[in-house]
Backbone atoms as SQL, in Angstrom:
CREATE TABLE atoms (id INTEGER PRIMARY KEY, chain TEXT, resi INTEGER, resn TEXT, atom TEXT, x REAL, y REAL, z REAL);
INSERT INTO atoms VALUES
  (1, 'A', 1, 'MET', 'N', 35.338, 8.782, -17.041),
  (2, 'A', 1, 'MET', 'CA', 35.771, 9.944, -16.321),
  (3, 'A', 1, 'MET', 'C', 34.600, 10.945, -16.342),
  (4, 'A', 2, 'PRO', 'N', 34.169, 11.462, -15.095),
  (5, 'A', 2, 'PRO', 'CA', 33.112, 12.441, -15.067),
  (6, 'A', 2, 'PRO', 'C', 33.494, 13.708, -15.715),
  (7, 'A', 3, 'PRO', 'N', 32.481, 14.394, -16.268),
  (8, 'A', 3, 'PRO', 'CA', 32.775, 15.680, -16.929),
  (9, 'A', 3, 'PRO', 'C', 33.338, 16.699, -15.910),
  (10, 'A', 4, 'ARG', 'N', 34.240, 17.523, -16.408),
  (11, 'A', 4, 'ARG', 'CA', 34.868, 18.473, -15.587),
  (12, 'A', 4, 'ARG', 'C', 33.968, 19.730, -15.429),
  (13, 'A', 5, 'LYS', 'N', 33.868, 20.284, -14.239),
  (14, 'A', 5, 'LYS', 'CA', 33.050, 21.487, -14.076),
  (15, 'A', 5, 'LYS', 'C', 33.808, 22.683, -14.518),
  (16, 'A', 6, 'ARG', 'N', 33.120, 23.517, -15.229),
  (17, 'A', 6, 'ARG', 'CA', 33.740, 24.806, -15.672),
  (18, 'A', 6, 'ARG', 'C', 33.778, 25.760, -14.486),
  (19, 'A', 7, 'ALA', 'N', 34.734, 26.631, -14.522),
  (20, 'A', 7, 'ALA', 'CA', 34.940, 27.662, -13.513),
  (21, 'A', 7, 'ALA', 'C', 33.698, 28.555, -13.375),
  (22, 'A', 8, 'GLY', 'N', 33.037, 28.820, -14.460),
  (23, 'A', 8, 'GLY', 'CA', 31.868, 29.722, -14.520),
  (24, 'A', 8, 'GLY', 'C', 30.538, 29.018, -14.258),
  (25, 'A', 9, 'ASP', 'N', 30.597, 27.714, -13.953),
  (26, 'A', 9, 'ASP', 'CA', 29.342, 26.907, -13.753),
  (27, 'A', 9, 'ASP', 'C', 28.803, 27.168, -12.339),
  (28, 'A', 10, 'MET', 'N', 28.135, 28.275, -12.129),
  (29, 'A', 10, 'MET', 'CA', 27.667, 28.673, -10.812),
  (30, 'A', 10, 'MET', 'C', 26.604, 27.710, -10.276),
  (31, 'A', 11, 'THR', 'N', 25.780, 27.190, -11.163),
  (32, 'A', 11, 'THR', 'CA', 24.767, 26.220, -10.763),
  (33, 'A', 11, 'THR', 'C', 25.384, 24.970, -10.142),
  (34, 'A', 12, 'GLY', 'N', 26.395, 24.449, -10.809),
  (35, 'A', 12, 'GLY', 'CA', 27.102, 23.248, -10.327),
  (36, 'A', 12, 'GLY', 'C', 27.821, 23.525, -9.027),
  (37, 'A', 13, 'ILE', 'N', 28.477, 24.682, -8.907),
  (38, 'A', 13, 'ILE', 'CA', 29.179, 25.029, -7.697),
  (39, 'A', 13, 'ILE', 'C', 28.234, 25.166, -6.528),
  (40, 'A', 14, 'LEU', 'N', 27.116, 25.895, -6.797),
  (41, 'A', 14, 'LEU', 'CA', 26.061, 26.072, -5.733),
  (42, 'A', 14, 'LEU', 'C', 25.495, 24.703, -5.320),
  (43, 'A', 15, 'GLN', 'N', 25.296, 23.869, -6.308),
  (44, 'A', 15, 'GLN', 'CA', 24.740, 22.483, -5.964),
  (45, 'A', 15, 'GLN', 'C', 25.658, 21.729, -5.060),
  (46, 'A', 16, 'GLN', 'N', 26.964, 21.801, -5.362),
  (47, 'A', 16, 'GLN', 'CA', 27.941, 21.073, -4.557),
  (48, 'A', 16, 'GLN', 'C', 27.955, 21.655, -3.104),
  (49, 'A', 17, 'GLN', 'N', 27.864, 22.955, -2.969),
  (50, 'A', 17, 'GLN', 'CA', 27.875, 23.616, -1.696),
  (51, 'A', 17, 'GLN', 'C', 26.653, 23.175, -0.843),
  (52, 'A', 18, 'LEU', 'N', 25.473, 23.181, -1.523),
  (53, 'A', 18, 'LEU', 'CA', 24.253, 22.760, -0.808),
  (54, 'A', 18, 'LEU', 'C', 24.277, 21.299, -0.424),
  (55, 'A', 19, 'ILE', 'N', 24.838, 20.497, -1.264),
  (56, 'A', 19, 'ILE', 'CA', 24.948, 19.007, -0.884),
  (57, 'A', 19, 'ILE', 'C', 25.828, 18.876, 0.301),
  (58, 'A', 20, 'GLN', 'N', 26.922, 19.574, 0.410),
  (59, 'A', 20, 'GLN', 'CA', 27.794, 19.492, 1.536),
  (60, 'A', 20, 'GLN', 'C', 27.161, 20.037, 2.825),
  (61, 'A', 21, 'GLU', 'N', 26.431, 21.105, 2.697),
  (62, 'A', 21, 'GLU', 'CA', 25.772, 21.728, 3.834),
  (63, 'A', 21, 'GLU', 'C', 24.644, 20.924, 4.392),
  (64, 'A', 22, 'ASN', 'N', 23.970, 20.254, 3.510),
  (65, 'A', 22, 'ASN', 'CA', 22.753, 19.475, 3.893),
  (66, 'A', 22, 'ASN', 'C', 22.973, 17.966, 4.044),
  (67, 'A', 23, 'ALA', 'N', 24.185, 17.533, 4.021),
  (68, 'A', 23, 'ALA', 'CA', 24.488, 16.129, 4.036),
  (69, 'A', 23, 'ALA', 'C', 23.910, 15.468, 5.342),
  (70, 'A', 24, 'GLU', 'N', 24.135, 16.081, 6.480),
  (71, 'A', 24, 'GLU', 'CA', 23.647, 15.545, 7.771),
  (72, 'A', 24, 'GLU', 'C', 22.087, 15.532, 7.788),
  (73, 'A', 25, 'GLU', 'N', 21.451, 16.569, 7.335),
  (74, 'A', 25, 'GLU', 'CA', 20.009, 16.595, 7.261),
  (75, 'A', 25, 'GLU', 'C', 19.439, 15.479, 6.349),
  (76, 'A', 26, 'LEU', 'N', 20.112, 15.263, 5.228),
  (77, 'A', 26, 'LEU', 'CA', 19.672, 14.220, 4.308),
  (78, 'A', 26, 'LEU', 'C', 19.776, 12.855, 4.986),
  (79, 'A', 27, 'LYS', 'N', 20.789, 12.546, 5.797),
  (80, 'A', 27, 'LYS', 'CA', 20.998, 11.290, 6.497),
  (81, 'A', 27, 'LYS', 'C', 19.841, 11.137, 7.455),
  (82, 'A', 28, 'LYS', 'N', 19.477, 12.177, 8.184),
  (83, 'A', 28, 'LYS', 'CA', 18.367, 12.133, 9.154),
  (84, 'A', 28, 'LYS', 'C', 17.058, 11.810, 8.438),
  (85, 'A', 29, 'ARG', 'N', 16.832, 12.428, 7.320),
  (86, 'A', 29, 'ARG', 'CA', 15.630, 12.229, 6.525),
  (87, 'A', 29, 'ARG', 'C', 15.552, 10.786, 6.029),
  (88, 'A', 30, 'GLN', 'N', 16.661, 10.275, 5.578),
  (89, 'A', 30, 'GLN', 'CA', 16.699, 8.872, 5.089),
  (90, 'A', 30, 'GLN', 'C', 16.302, 7.860, 6.213),
  (91, 'A', 31, 'LYS', 'N', 16.749, 8.140, 7.408),
  (92, 'A', 31, 'LYS', 'CA', 16.419, 7.294, 8.497),
  (93, 'A', 31, 'LYS', 'C', 14.929, 7.418, 8.837),
  (94, 'A', 32, 'GLU', 'N', 14.367, 8.648, 8.745),
  (95, 'A', 32, 'GLU', 'CA', 12.918, 8.822, 9.013),
  (96, 'A', 32, 'GLU', 'C', 12.085, 8.065, 7.925),
  (97, 'A', 33, 'ILE', 'N', 12.561, 8.191, 6.625),
  (98, 'A', 33, 'ILE', 'CA', 11.816, 7.529, 5.512),
  (99, 'A', 33, 'ILE', 'C', 11.880, 5.994, 5.768),
  (100, 'A', 34, 'ALA', 'N', 13.024, 5.487, 6.206),
  (101, 'A', 34, 'ALA', 'CA', 13.163, 4.039, 6.388),
  (102, 'A', 34, 'ALA', 'C', 12.192, 3.546, 7.541),
  (103, 'A', 35, 'ILE', 'N', 12.081, 4.359, 8.586),
  (104, 'A', 35, 'ILE', 'CA', 11.153, 4.022, 9.662),
  (105, 'A', 35, 'ILE', 'C', 9.741, 4.033, 9.210),
  (106, 'A', 36, 'MET', 'N', 9.403, 5.136, 8.363),
  (107, 'A', 36, 'MET', 'CA', 8.051, 5.243, 7.910),
  (108, 'A', 36, 'MET', 'C', 7.700, 4.054, 6.976),
  (109, 'A', 37, 'ALA', 'N', 8.641, 3.613, 6.171),
  (110, 'A', 37, 'ALA', 'CA', 8.383, 2.460, 5.309),
  (111, 'A', 37, 'ALA', 'C', 8.070, 1.194, 6.094),
  (112, 'A', 38, 'GLU', 'N', 8.846, 1.041, 7.247),
  (113, 'A', 38, 'GLU', 'CA', 8.581, -0.129, 8.077),
  (114, 'A', 38, 'GLU', 'C', 7.175, -0.069, 8.657),
  (115, 'A', 39, 'VAL', 'N', 6.785, 1.129, 9.129),
  (116, 'A', 39, 'VAL', 'CA', 5.474, 1.257, 9.697),
  (117, 'A', 39, 'VAL', 'C', 4.382, 0.964, 8.702),
  (118, 'A', 40, 'GLU', 'N', 4.603, 1.481, 7.456),
  (119, 'A', 40, 'GLU', 'CA', 3.647, 1.272, 6.437),
  (120, 'A', 40, 'GLU', 'C', 3.540, -0.177, 6.019),
  (121, 'A', 41, 'ALA', 'N', 4.623, -0.864, 6.015),
  (122, 'A', 41, 'ALA', 'CA', 4.634, -2.330, 5.728),
  (123, 'A', 41, 'ALA', 'C', 3.880, -3.074, 6.802),
  (124, 'A', 42, 'GLU', 'N', 4.062, -2.684, 8.042),
  (125, 'A', 42, 'GLU', 'CA', 3.390, -3.320, 9.179),
  (126, 'A', 42, 'GLU', 'C', 1.875, -3.037, 9.098),
  (127, 'A', 43, 'PHE', 'N', 1.520, -1.802, 8.737),
  (128, 'A', 43, 'PHE', 'CA', 0.104, -1.395, 8.605),
  (129, 'A', 43, 'PHE', 'C', -0.583, -2.134, 7.501),
  (130, 'A', 44, 'SER', 'N', 0.151, -2.352, 6.375),
  (131, 'A', 44, 'SER', 'CA', -0.436, -3.037, 5.200),
  (132, 'A', 44, 'SER', 'C', -0.798, -4.514, 5.461),
  (133, 'A', 45, 'ASP', 'N', -0.162, -5.098, 6.487),
  (134, 'A', 45, 'ASP', 'CA', -0.398, -6.489, 6.835),
  (135, 'A', 45, 'ASP', 'C', -1.788, -6.717, 7.497),
  (136, 'A', 46, 'ILE', 'N', -2.371, -5.625, 8.064),
  (137, 'A', 46, 'ILE', 'CA', -3.671, -5.773, 8.699),
  (138, 'A', 46, 'ILE', 'C', -4.778, -5.586, 7.652),
  (139, 'A', 47, 'PRO', 'N', -5.591, -6.660, 7.449),
  (140, 'A', 47, 'PRO', 'CA', -6.602, -6.585, 6.336),
  (141, 'A', 47, 'PRO', 'C', -7.726, -5.604, 6.646),
  (142, 'A', 48, 'ILE', 'N', -8.267, -4.968, 5.652),
  (143, 'A', 48, 'ILE', 'CA', -9.457, -4.113, 5.831),
  (144, 'A', 48, 'ILE', 'C', -10.647, -5.015, 5.506),
  (145, 'A', 49, 'ASP', 'N', -11.660, -4.914, 6.397),
  (146, 'A', 49, 'ASP', 'CA', -12.748, -5.808, 6.352),
  (147, 'A', 49, 'ASP', 'C', -13.935, -5.164, 5.587),
  (148, 'A', 50, 'TYR', 'N', -14.174, -5.713, 4.353),
  (149, 'A', 50, 'TYR', 'CA', -15.285, -5.256, 3.483),
  (150, 'A', 50, 'TYR', 'C', -16.373, -6.368, 3.483),
  (151, 'A', 51, 'SER', 'N', -16.380, -7.241, 4.401),
  (152, 'A', 51, 'SER', 'CA', -17.305, -8.373, 4.416),
  (153, 'A', 51, 'SER', 'C', -18.763, -7.904, 4.663),
  (154, 'A', 52, 'ASP', 'N', -19.000, -6.757, 5.321),
  (155, 'A', 52, 'ASP', 'CA', -20.310, -6.200, 5.547),
  (156, 'A', 52, 'ASP', 'C', -20.656, -5.050, 4.708),
  (157, 'A', 53, 'GLY', 'N', -19.834, -4.798, 3.654),
  (158, 'A', 53, 'GLY', 'CA', -20.119, -3.729, 2.748),
  (159, 'A', 53, 'GLY', 'C', -18.893, -2.833, 2.662),
  (160, 'A', 54, 'PRO', 'N', -19.042, -1.750, 1.888),
  (161, 'A', 54, 'PRO', 'CA', -17.838, -0.860, 1.664),
  (162, 'A', 54, 'PRO', 'C', -17.398, -0.012, 2.802),
  (163, 'A', 55, 'THR', 'N', -18.002, -0.003, 3.957),
  (164, 'A', 55, 'THR', 'CA', -17.519, 0.749, 5.075),
  (165, 'A', 55, 'THR', 'C', -16.357, 0.057, 5.695),
  (166, 'A', 56, 'PRO', 'N', -15.095, 0.531, 5.512),
  (167, 'A', 56, 'PRO', 'CA', -13.923, -0.283, 5.985),
  (168, 'A', 56, 'PRO', 'C', -13.844, -0.351, 7.506),
  (169, 'A', 57, 'LEU', 'N', -13.638, -1.540, 8.023),
  (170, 'A', 57, 'LEU', 'CA', -13.377, -1.780, 9.425),
  (171, 'A', 57, 'LEU', 'C', -12.021, -2.477, 9.489),
  (172, 'A', 58, 'VAL', 'N', -11.079, -2.065, 10.288),
  (173, 'A', 58, 'VAL', 'CA', -9.790, -2.700, 10.393),
  (174, 'A', 58, 'VAL', 'C', -9.951, -3.904, 11.272),
  (175, 'A', 59, 'VAL', 'N', -9.448, -5.071, 10.786),
  (176, 'A', 59, 'VAL', 'CA', -9.531, -6.315, 11.484),
  (177, 'A', 59, 'VAL', 'C', -8.159, -6.647, 12.075),
  (178, 'A', 60, 'GLU', 'N', -8.075, -6.823, 13.367),
  (179, 'A', 60, 'GLU', 'CA', -6.822, -7.245, 13.920),
  (180, 'A', 60, 'GLU', 'C', -6.932, -8.662, 14.426),
  (181, 'A', 61, 'ASP', 'N', -5.844, -9.384, 14.333),
  (182, 'A', 61, 'ASP', 'CA', -5.844, -10.798, 14.692),
  (183, 'A', 61, 'ASP', 'C', -6.280, -10.998, 16.142),
  (184, 'A', 62, 'ASP', 'N', -6.014, -10.022, 17.039),
  (185, 'A', 62, 'ASP', 'CA', -6.375, -10.208, 18.435),
  (186, 'A', 62, 'ASP', 'C', -7.875, -10.208, 18.672),
  (187, 'A', 63, 'LEU', 'N', -8.626, -9.585, 17.830),
  (188, 'A', 63, 'LEU', 'CA', -10.042, -9.517, 17.972),
  (189, 'A', 63, 'LEU', 'C', -10.807, -10.724, 17.444),
  (190, 'A', 64, 'LEU', 'N', -10.156, -11.606, 16.701),
  (191, 'A', 64, 'LEU', 'CA', -10.829, -12.715, 16.082),
  (192, 'A', 64, 'LEU', 'C', -10.605, -14.020, 16.908),
  (193, 'A', 65, 'VAL', 'N', -10.655, -13.886, 18.293),
  (194, 'A', 65, 'VAL', 'CA', -10.416, -14.970, 19.147),
  (195, 'A', 65, 'VAL', 'C', -11.655, -15.875, 19.208),
  (196, 'A', 66, 'GLU', 'N', -12.785, -15.318, 19.246),
  (197, 'A', 66, 'GLU', 'CA', -14.053, -16.097, 19.336),
  (198, 'A', 66, 'GLU', 'C', -14.357, -16.739, 17.952),
  (199, 'A', 67, 'GLU', 'N', -14.955, -17.946, 18.021),
  (200, 'A', 67, 'GLU', 'CA', -15.347, -18.601, 16.792),
  (201, 'A', 67, 'GLU', 'C', -16.641, -17.966, 16.263),
  (202, 'A', 68, 'VAL', 'N', -16.636, -17.596, 15.050),
  (203, 'A', 68, 'VAL', 'CA', -17.756, -16.919, 14.471),
  (204, 'A', 68, 'VAL', 'C', -18.268, -17.760, 13.311),
  (205, 'A', 69, 'ARG', 'N', -19.582, -17.998, 13.288),
  (206, 'A', 69, 'ARG', 'CA', -20.182, -18.781, 12.197),
  (207, 'A', 69, 'ARG', 'C', -20.576, -17.773, 11.130),
  (208, 'A', 70, 'LEU', 'N', -20.046, -17.923, 9.925),
  (209, 'A', 70, 'LEU', 'CA', -20.318, -16.976, 8.799),
  (210, 'A', 70, 'LEU', 'C', -21.430, -17.571, 7.966),
  (211, 'A', 71, 'GLU', 'N', -22.336, -16.666, 7.572),
  (212, 'A', 71, 'GLU', 'CA', -23.443, -17.120, 6.735),
  (213, 'A', 71, 'GLU', 'C', -22.936, -17.135, 5.258),
  (214, 'A', 72, 'GLU', 'N', -21.961, -16.326, 4.933),
  (215, 'A', 72, 'GLU', 'CA', -21.502, -16.178, 3.589),
  (216, 'A', 72, 'GLU', 'C', -19.992, -16.360, 3.632),
  (217, 'A', 73, 'PRO', 'N', -19.414, -17.102, 2.702),
  (218, 'A', 73, 'PRO', 'CA', -17.906, -17.231, 2.661),
  (219, 'A', 73, 'PRO', 'C', -17.213, -15.966, 2.300),
  (220, 'A', 74, 'TYR', 'N', -16.047, -15.739, 2.955),
  (221, 'A', 74, 'TYR', 'CA', -15.300, -14.537, 2.711),
  (222, 'A', 74, 'TYR', 'C', -13.874, -14.972, 2.382),
  (223, 'A', 75, 'LYS', 'N', -13.114, -14.034, 1.745),
  (224, 'A', 75, 'LYS', 'CA', -11.783, -14.342, 1.395),
  (225, 'A', 75, 'LYS', 'C', -10.898, -13.096, 1.636),
  (226, 'A', 76, 'VAL', 'N', -9.667, -13.323, 2.079),
  (227, 'A', 76, 'VAL', 'CA', -8.715, -12.239, 2.229),
  (228, 'A', 76, 'VAL', 'C', -7.941, -12.107, 0.901),
  (229, 'A', 77, 'ILE', 'N', -7.940, -10.913, 0.270),
  (230, 'A', 77, 'ILE', 'CA', -7.350, -10.689, -1.010),
  (231, 'A', 77, 'ILE', 'C', -6.336, -9.530, -0.891),
  (232, 'A', 78, 'ILE', 'N', -5.428, -9.457, -1.898),
  (233, 'A', 78, 'ILE', 'CA', -4.520, -8.320, -2.045),
  (234, 'A', 78, 'ILE', 'C', -4.615, -7.949, -3.533),
  (235, 'A', 79, 'THR', 'N', -4.935, -6.672, -3.812),
  (236, 'A', 79, 'THR', 'CA', -5.069, -6.231, -5.161),
  (237, 'A', 79, 'THR', 'C', -3.677, -5.846, -5.680),
  (238, 'A', 80, 'ASN', 'N', -3.548, -6.044, -7.024),
  (239, 'A', 80, 'ASN', 'CA', -2.248, -5.659, -7.599),
  (240, 'A', 80, 'ASN', 'C', -2.271, -4.268, -8.265),
  (241, 'A', 81, 'THR', 'N', -3.341, -3.548, -8.051),
  (242, 'A', 81, 'THR', 'CA', -3.438, -2.124, -8.616),
  (243, 'A', 81, 'THR', 'C', -4.477, -1.422, -7.742),
  (244, 'A', 82, 'THR', 'N', -4.409, -0.116, -7.770),
  (245, 'A', 82, 'THR', 'CA', -5.334, 0.701, -7.003),
  (246, 'A', 82, 'THR', 'C', -6.701, 0.862, -7.804),
  (247, 'A', 83, 'LEU', 'N', -7.753, 0.540, -7.136),
  (248, 'A', 83, 'LEU', 'CA', -9.091, 0.692, -7.696),
  (249, 'A', 83, 'LEU', 'C', -9.849, 1.670, -6.816),
  (250, 'A', 84, 'GLU', 'N', -10.349, 2.746, -7.472),
  (251, 'A', 84, 'GLU', 'CA', -11.062, 3.753, -6.767),
  (252, 'A', 84, 'GLU', 'C', -12.555, 3.700, -7.150),
  (253, 'A', 85, 'GLN', 'N', -13.402, 3.660, -6.168),
  (254, 'A', 85, 'GLN', 'CA', -14.859, 3.707, -6.327),
  (255, 'A', 85, 'GLN', 'C', -15.348, 2.605, -7.326),
  (256, 'A', 86, 'MET', 'N', -14.875, 1.400, -7.139),
  (257, 'A', 86, 'MET', 'CA', -15.358, 0.245, -7.949),
  (258, 'A', 86, 'MET', 'C', -16.734, -0.099, -7.467),
  (259, 'A', 87, 'THR', 'N', -17.678, -0.216, -8.444),
  (260, 'A', 87, 'THR', 'CA', -19.090, -0.499, -8.114),
  (261, 'A', 87, 'THR', 'C', -19.279, -2.009, -8.237),
  (262, 'A', 88, 'PHE', 'N', -19.826, -2.653, -7.152),
  (263, 'A', 88, 'PHE', 'CA', -20.111, -4.028, -7.214),
  (264, 'A', 88, 'PHE', 'C', -21.462, -4.205, -6.524),
  (265, 'A', 89, 'GLY', 'N', -22.545, -4.336, -7.284),
  (266, 'A', 89, 'GLY', 'CA', -23.877, -4.396, -6.704),
  (267, 'A', 89, 'GLY', 'C', -24.492, -3.005, -6.712),
  (268, 'A', 90, 'ALA', 'N', -25.766, -2.921, -6.421),
  (269, 'A', 90, 'ALA', 'CA', -26.447, -1.650, -6.387),
  (270, 'A', 90, 'ALA', 'C', -25.996, -0.816, -5.210),
  (271, 'A', 91, 'GLY', 'N', -25.416, 0.366, -5.516),
  (272, 'A', 91, 'GLY', 'CA', -25.009, 1.329, -4.526),
  (273, 'A', 91, 'GLY', 'C', -23.794, 0.905, -3.634),
  (274, 'A', 92, 'GLN', 'N', -23.087, -0.149, -4.069),
  (275, 'A', 92, 'GLN', 'CA', -21.928, -0.625, -3.307),
  (276, 'A', 92, 'GLN', 'C', -20.638, -0.181, -4.028),
  (277, 'A', 93, 'HIS', 'N', -19.939, 0.734, -3.420),
  (278, 'A', 93, 'HIS', 'CA', -18.728, 1.247, -4.039),
  (279, 'A', 93, 'HIS', 'C', -17.537, 0.918, -3.129),
  (280, 'A', 94, 'TYR', 'N', -16.512, 0.297, -3.702),
  (281, 'A', 94, 'TYR', 'CA', -15.368, -0.189, -2.964),
  (282, 'A', 94, 'TYR', 'C', -14.090, 0.521, -3.477),
  (283, 'A', 95, 'THR', 'N', -13.189, 0.835, -2.576),
  (284, 'A', 95, 'THR', 'CA', -11.907, 1.419, -2.974),
  (285, 'A', 95, 'THR', 'C', -10.868, 0.432, -2.470),
  (286, 'A', 96, 'PHE', 'N', -9.969, 0.040, -3.304),
  (287, 'A', 96, 'PHE', 'CA', -8.870, -0.897, -2.983),
  (288, 'A', 96, 'PHE', 'C', -7.515, -0.188, -3.307),
  (289, 'A', 97, 'GLU', 'N', -6.552, -0.301, -2.344),
  (290, 'A', 97, 'GLU', 'CA', -5.247, 0.219, -2.579),
  (291, 'A', 97, 'GLU', 'C', -4.322, -0.940, -2.921),
  (292, 'A', 98, 'GLU', 'N', -3.410, -0.675, -3.852),
  (293, 'A', 98, 'GLU', 'CA', -2.465, -1.761, -4.276),
  (294, 'A', 98, 'GLU', 'C', -1.640, -2.237, -3.068),
  (295, 'A', 99, 'GLY', 'N', -1.585, -3.560, -2.890),
  (296, 'A', 99, 'GLY', 'CA', -0.758, -4.109, -1.909),
  (297, 'A', 99, 'GLY', 'C', -1.416, -4.265, -0.531),
  (298, 'A', 100, 'ARG', 'N', -2.570, -3.717, -0.272),
  (299, 'A', 100, 'ARG', 'CA', -3.283, -3.850, 1.002),
  (300, 'A', 100, 'ARG', 'C', -4.109, -5.135, 1.038),
  (301, 'A', 101, 'LYS', 'N', -4.320, -5.610, 2.242),
  (302, 'A', 101, 'LYS', 'CA', -5.149, -6.797, 2.412),
  (303, 'A', 101, 'LYS', 'C', -6.599, -6.411, 2.715),
  (304, 'A', 102, 'TYR', 'N', -7.544, -7.110, 2.095),
  (305, 'A', 102, 'TYR', 'CA', -8.973, -6.835, 2.250),
  (306, 'A', 102, 'TYR', 'C', -9.677, -8.133, 2.539),
  (307, 'A', 103, 'ARG', 'N', -10.646, -8.166, 3.417),
  (308, 'A', 103, 'ARG', 'CA', -11.521, -9.296, 3.642),
  (309, 'A', 103, 'ARG', 'C', -12.799, -8.960, 2.958),
  (310, 'A', 104, 'VAL', 'N', -13.108, -9.696, 1.901),
  (311, 'A', 104, 'VAL', 'CA', -14.301, -9.400, 1.045),
  (312, 'A', 104, 'VAL', 'C', -15.129, -10.677, 0.861),
  (313, 'A', 105, 'PRO', 'N', -16.408, -10.496, 0.481),
  (314, 'A', 105, 'PRO', 'CA', -17.257, -11.640, 0.107),
  (315, 'A', 105, 'PRO', 'C', -16.616, -12.356, -1.064),
  (316, 'A', 106, 'LEU', 'N', -16.809, -13.677, -1.142),
  (317, 'A', 106, 'LEU', 'CA', -16.227, -14.497, -2.126),
  (318, 'A', 106, 'LEU', 'C', -16.561, -14.059, -3.604),
  (319, 'A', 107, 'GLN', 'N', -17.797, -13.503, -3.744),
  (320, 'A', 107, 'GLN', 'CA', -18.153, -13.049, -5.108),
  (321, 'A', 107, 'GLN', 'C', -17.248, -11.896, -5.623),
  (322, 'A', 108, 'ILE', 'N', -16.938, -10.993, -4.736),
  (323, 'A', 108, 'ILE', 'CA', -16.047, -9.908, -5.133),
  (324, 'A', 108, 'ILE', 'C', -14.646, -10.399, -5.408),
  (325, 'A', 109, 'ALA', 'N', -14.157, -11.381, -4.569),
  (326, 'A', 109, 'ALA', 'CA', -12.859, -11.925, -4.809),
  (327, 'A', 109, 'ALA', 'C', -12.810, -12.691, -6.181),
  (328, 'A', 110, 'LYS', 'N', -13.895, -13.457, -6.464),
  (329, 'A', 110, 'LYS', 'CA', -13.914, -14.149, -7.773),
  (330, 'A', 110, 'LYS', 'C', -13.939, -13.116, -8.934),
  (331, 'A', 111, 'HIS', 'N', -14.702, -12.032, -8.766),
  (332, 'A', 111, 'HIS', 'CA', -14.839, -11.042, -9.867),
  (333, 'A', 111, 'HIS', 'C', -13.484, -10.383, -10.088),
  (334, 'A', 112, 'LEU', 'N', -12.770, -10.009, -9.023),
  (335, 'A', 112, 'LEU', 'CA', -11.471, -9.325, -9.179),
  (336, 'A', 112, 'LEU', 'C', -10.430, -10.318, -9.770),
  (337, 'A', 113, 'ALA', 'N', -10.561, -11.586, -9.358),
  (338, 'A', 113, 'ALA', 'CA', -9.606, -12.568, -9.889),
  (339, 'A', 113, 'ALA', 'C', -9.813, -12.813, -11.359),
  (340, 'A', 114, 'SER', 'N', -11.121, -12.812, -11.748),
  (341, 'A', 114, 'SER', 'CA', -11.399, -13.032, -13.169),
  (342, 'A', 114, 'SER', 'C', -10.877, -11.868, -14.079),
  (343, 'A', 115, 'LYS', 'N', -10.747, -10.691, -13.462),
  (344, 'A', 115, 'LYS', 'CA', -10.276, -9.545, -14.193),
  (345, 'A', 115, 'LYS', 'C', -8.723, -9.417, -14.081),
  (346, 'A', 116, 'GLY', 'N', -8.077, -10.342, -13.333),
  (347, 'A', 116, 'GLY', 'CA', -6.615, -10.312, -13.204),
  (348, 'A', 116, 'GLY', 'C', -6.150, -9.229, -12.278),
  (349, 'A', 117, 'LEU', 'N', -6.946, -8.810, -11.288),
  (350, 'A', 117, 'LEU', 'CA', -6.596, -7.701, -10.440),
  (351, 'A', 117, 'LEU', 'C', -6.072, -8.093, -9.033),
  (352, 'A', 118, 'LEU', 'N', -5.837, -9.372, -8.862),
  (353, 'A', 118, 'LEU', 'CA', -5.390, -9.907, -7.491),
  (354, 'A', 118, 'LEU', 'C', -3.978, -10.462, -7.640),
  (355, 'A', 119, 'TRP', 'N', -3.254, -10.279, -6.512),
  (356, 'A', 119, 'TRP', 'CA', -1.906, -10.931, -6.442),
  (357, 'A', 119, 'TRP', 'C', -2.115, -12.465, -6.244),
  (358, 'A', 120, 'ASP', 'N', -1.380, -13.236, -6.996),
  (359, 'A', 120, 'ASP', 'CA', -1.316, -14.688, -6.742),
  (360, 'A', 120, 'ASP', 'C', -0.131, -14.911, -5.793),
  (361, 'A', 121, 'ASN', 'N', -0.145, -15.971, -5.002),
  (362, 'A', 121, 'ASN', 'CA', 0.890, -16.265, -4.055),
  (363, 'A', 121, 'ASN', 'C', 2.226, -16.393, -4.754),
  (364, 'A', 122, 'SER', 'N', 2.214, -16.833, -6.012),
  (365, 'A', 122, 'SER', 'CA', 3.484, -17.047, -6.753),
  (366, 'A', 122, 'SER', 'C', 4.169, -15.741, -7.121),
  (367, 'A', 123, 'TYR', 'N', 3.415, -14.642, -7.210),
  (368, 'A', 123, 'TYR', 'CA', 3.966, -13.347, -7.639),
  (369, 'A', 123, 'TYR', 'C', 4.438, -12.493, -6.502),
  (370, 'A', 124, 'ARG', 'N', 3.992, -12.769, -5.276),
  (371, 'A', 124, 'ARG', 'CA', 4.276, -11.826, -4.180),
  (372, 'A', 124, 'ARG', 'C', 5.217, -12.445, -3.157);
């Protein structure tokens, strides 16, 4: 049984009044948040291309129609934590957000995997 509100509990009474007054606004906000979460999930599926260095370029599947011969092997990874200004090589600083896809040189992928910083397919 929930605790009974005392007659002199002005904070509780005011809280109930505000909840009732703002119920419709809260429903609208919840719908907006759900839409924003869907957009963010869609945005996170597009990998960020770090194959040419730390300057991020968004890679979309539509743009990769032509066959490209790569001099160096690359891998698409997903980090399991946020890494800010990670240094890999001289003057190369990378920032990775948790859950985002990145296209990186194989050496960076191996380094992050050795540190346990990548999602494995079995965990995601």
